[in-house]
N, C-alpha and C positions, 0 to 999 in steps of 0.2 A: 069692099075690101073683099079679099077670101078669108073667113076665117079656121085658124087652126082648133083642129078636135082630137083629141087623144084619148081613146075609153082605157082604163088602165084594169090588170086583172081583179083586185079590190070595189071591183063596182064605178071608183070615181072615173071620171071625165076630165080634163085637162083642157079649157078650153079657152081661147086666146080674147076670146066677145070682151069681157072683161076691161082687162089689160093685156099687153104684151107679155108674154111666158118669158121667164127670163130663167138660159143655160149656164150655168155655173162653167168654167172652163177649167177643170183638171188636167194639168201637164206630165204626165208621166216621163219625162224625159231630161237630159243632163243638160240640153242646149237650148230648151226654151229663150226665146228674145224675152219672155215678161218676167219670167222669172229665175232664172239663169240657172236650173236644176232643184231648187228647194225642195221640189219632191218625187224628185227622181225616186227618192228611197222608197219601197212598199209601205212600209207603218208610217213614214210622214204623206204622202199621199193617199193613205186612208184617213185620215186624220184630217185631211184638206177637207177629202170629198166629204167626211161627218163634216165638218166647220161651215159646207158650203150647205149642206142641206138645214143646219140648223136657222142658217141664216135667213133663210127661205126662199133657196134656188126652187123654181118647179122640175129641172132638168137637170142633169151632172154629165157632161160630156166631155169623155176621157180618152185621152190623144196619148198615142205614145211614139211619135215620129214628128218633130220638127219640119215646118214646111214653112219657117222663116228665108228671107232670098238668101244666097249663097248655104243653104241647109246639106248636112252630110244624107244621102237617103240611109235607110236603116234594111237590116236584113231580114226576113218574116220571121223568124224565128226569136230575133234579140226583138223586135216590137211585141210578139206574142208575149214575150219573157216578160215585157216591161208592162203591157196592159191586163193578163188575165189573172192574174192575182189578186188586183185591183179591185176589176169589175165582179169577182166570185166574193170578194169581202163585202162590198158596198151594199154588192146586190141582198143579201143578208140582213144589212144594218140599218137603211136608209128606207124610206116609202117612194123617195122619187124617181122616178123612170131612168135609166140609164142610157146613155146616148153611147156609142162606140165611136172615133173619131181617124178611120183610117180610108187610104185610098186600095187596100191589099183585100182582096176578097178573103184568102186563107185566114188573115186575122179579122173580118170582121164576122164571117163563118161560127170559130173558134169565139168569140166573143160575147157572138147572139147566143150561144148554149151556155156560155158560164153567166147569162144575168142580166144584156143587155137586151133593149128592146127601138133603138133604135138607132139606125146608122147616116152618117155624117162622113159623106165623100167630096173630096176638096177638088175633085175630076169630073165631080158630075157623071158618074159612070163611064168615062170615056177611059179609062186607064188601065184598068183590069179588066179583057175582056169576060170574065167569072162574075164580077160584080153586081150585075144586073140581076142573073141568077138567084143571086144572095139576098140581095134586095127583098122578096118577094116574103122570104121570111122575119123581114121587121116587121115592126108596127106602126112607125111614121121611117122617110127616107127621107132624108136632106142632100141636094143636089146644088153642088157651087159653080160659077164660075170660072173657069180661069185659061191659063194662057203661058206659055213659056217663055215669052219674048212682051218687048213691050214697043208700043207704035203706037208713038203720039200723034200722029194723019188719019187713024182712025174713028169711026163715030161711035165711041162703046157702048153708050147703053145701045142704040142698034145692035152690038153684036153681042153682048151680055142676053139680050131676050134671044137673039138667033141661038145661041149656044144651050142657055137654058130649054129653050122650048125642045131641043134636039134630046137633053136629057130627059122633058119631060115624056118624049115620045118613048126613048129608050125602056125607061121604067112601066111605062104600060103598056108596051109592047111585052114586057118580061110578069105581067102579072102583077104590077101595084097600080092598087088602083090611085086615081087623081089625086082622090081626096087626102091619100097619107102623105102627099110630096109636099114638101119645102122646095121655096128656091131660094138661093143667099147668091146677093150680085157678085161675093167673091172681093170686098174692098181691100186693096190694097196687094191683091196678086195680079204681077202683071199688065199694072195701070201706072200712068203719070199719075203724079198730084192731083193735077186737074180734072183728069178721067176721074179718078176717086170721089173730088167735091163735086161732080157732075152728076155721077152716078144717085149720089144721095138725094142732092137736090132735085132728081129726077122721080125718085125712088118710088113714086105711086106710079109711075106709069109700066112697072113689072106687073102692076093686080091685073094687065091684060092679058098674063100668062096664062090667068084662071087659077093659080096656084097661092097659099099665103107665102110671106116671106119672111124669111131670116135672116139680121143683118149681125155681122162678125166686124166691129171695128176697135173692139177694148183695146187702150195701152197702145196702138199700132203708129207705126212713123209717120201718117198722115199727121192725127193730134200732132207730133212733136213738129212738125215742119211750120205749121198754124202757128203752134205759141209758144213754138223754141224751145221748149222739156224734152230733153235729151233724153234722159233712164225717163223706162217705159212707167213704172212705179209715179212720176210725177206729172202722167197723161190724165188720172182720175179729172178731173172738174172739164177738161176738154171732153174727153169719153160721152162723160154723162150729157153734154151738151147735144153733140152728135147722137147720142140713142134717143134723149127725148124728142128731136126733130125725125129723128126716123118714125117714129113709134106715133107720133101726128102724120106722118107719111103715109101710115099703115103696116108699117111692122108687127108683124104675130108674134115672135121670135127673137130677143136680143142676147147676142150668147157676150157674156163678159166675167170681168176676174172678180168687179167687186160686187156680190149680189145685194148687202144690206143697201149699201150708199142709191144701186139704181132703183132699187125695191121704195125709198125713200122719195128720191125725184121725182116717179114716175103718179105717186100716191100725191102730192102736191102739186104735179101739173092737172092732173085730171082732175082735183077738185077744184080748180080754178077754171076749167073749160064747163066745169058744171057751174058753175055757180050761179044764180039766177042775178 
């Protein structure tokens, strides 16, 4: 499995060799599916970012536009107003690298200027034609599979591999080194429940792309469909189970809301796997 390594300005190197890296989610939106705008205010968002860092997050991913089903698009200026002060503040307060979760090149550019070092694009460089050029400036890039409509008849594993191969090609053509790009299958984006489950079961096949894998399924409706838990906050246990299996399948980064719980689960799983 490809390993993700990220050199940091202070000389440290983040590496997924020992365990998957934990990317803590910080939604700076009033309509987040998971927290209902709990961290929409700048002070609350900064405090939550510091909390994620204290819990042991390796990366903090900051987003200013909800991408849940039925979300309302956010104008570039408004998205920037939400995320830029948070990026600027956290870049000075935490040692963890910051990721900007956006599909807009202008927001990505300003966030990188403000201190973010990772670009996380939920449309895999396909939404904004300027995004590949901006991606060259990032220390690392995440490209995610997405589609606007659900089609239960397609082979989703084949589609995801083809889409992500195209995104990797776009990044490399723009000058992004392949070892700096992670691929994300986009669990919950334009897929049926069955397609999501199959993708997770066959996650290891994405290693054929030659890029490290990021998985983002924290608290998503897929977990609720399986467990019957209706509210996102009740889906922690199911989320941990799915992420431990994703780690065993080769995921290099897990994007989660609950950092401490996942670090504990991974430590126990690793100890059992290593026992003589």
